[in-house]
C-alpha angles and dihedrals in degrees: 000000000000127000126204133173118275090238118069089016106146107211095195137061114202128195118193120227136206115278095243098049119103097190120104118187120207130193112187096177101037100133144035092203120133129193117247092249089067095037106190097327084250094295127125118246092253091063095048089050090060126086090269088072098048144331104283113231095002097108092051092051091047095053093045093046092049089052094050092048096038083233132152117249139192121201131180118241097199134072119266086232090067090054129325115241089194092067131076117250091253096046113122090222093054089108113024119218092180123026123182093331096317118116110218104217093192090058100037096093100024115150133206093263092056092047089053091050090053091046091053097044102039118003100048096043089054092053092043089055091051091049091050092053092048093045090050091057091047090051089055091053097258129127106224118236106208123208118182119199121210136155135215136203121263091229129032119196092334097314118111116229113228099206127093089194142352141198118227119199143150122212101318106093099175098101101015099060097048089048091050091049093046095049093045089054090059114100117253098011128127106196126195125219105214089342138167084007136022115252093215105090116149112231096011122133097270093041088055100041102026113025097038093046098041095239119146109256146160138177118231117207117194125186108254098229089060095057103030092109134045095257093053093046092051092047091054094042089052092048093050093045090052092051096042100045098074092044091066090080096049110121092220090061094052099069139062111248129172115223099162122216137279086231093064097087093042089053092051092263130135124297113235096255094050091045090053092050092049093046089052090052090050090052092050091052092048092051091047090049093051092048090054094045098063088151089072107086122213093238089057090052090049093050093047103038109006095246139074143177090289090056091054091051091049091050089050091052091047092052090050092049092052088057094046094250120145109238119149125210091254092048092050091051091050088055090056102035096039090229140041111306092236091052092053091050092050092049104038115009115108131189111277115240123241093254093051090049091048093051091048093050092049094051098034096113090062095047117106093205140009112261095186096083096050 
């Protein structure tokens, strides 16, 4: 275990990626380090070196995988026992008082004020760093593909675990299913599907940065004894890079799509059918609003929000195509505009001003459609 001063203790390790790469690699439990102000939380070194302190081997796999994919990465630099970045701020296991039989003296009498201090110094900076990386990709016109690397113990409470690896996921299958298929095709591997843990955890890192934002994502769990040394970590990084690389060109991974979470109903949220009905009502109101506001030009919408009426029509056509329904570009635009596209242009389109054209040209790489021909 390493120990560094609380100030300036940097809670986040960042790895820059190539501009054209959509992959972002996360490692929530990369380190068992603690700032000097928290010493060892009252635990002996042997306890902090166990899996309760961090995910053994996960950081090494993350760095090697990021290098092989030329991907950006964000890793924690503090022990999960200090505060767990893979838990929501209201999760009762955010700060563990007892972990796999070990009492954590430094957490035993923790109060709300101390939890908030740890949130502000460690947990929130980690998530801000993840958000910054994802927002940077979006600004460059890319949809981030988020891969989270974790590891699990070979034996849990006396029972051997049969898997070499597993994929954890919620409702978004776009990355999880191809990874499951790819790993299961590898000789000698037993691969778990949401084993030994369930990938649906409200407020966890991927719920926050993947599910709620509609980015393709999956969590990869690797058995710790397989990646505890450099050779094992490199073998698994190479395997994952080989499986992930061809997926970068998959159409399904190049769009934002909201799948919701299996935790929604349990948390008093919306069931899938009701959510779909409400989302359809929201779309109808948005379309009606845009039809009424003919004074708002598409280029202004693009400059302000990065989408316009044409984008909506394209998304509608894409959704129809995914379901095998025939809907042409012109038909989709009629659904959004309420008339033929050319008729709308003749009636309502005005000449864009120089400033609007300049703003559009500056932000054009991030635009999902061209608002100038609306």
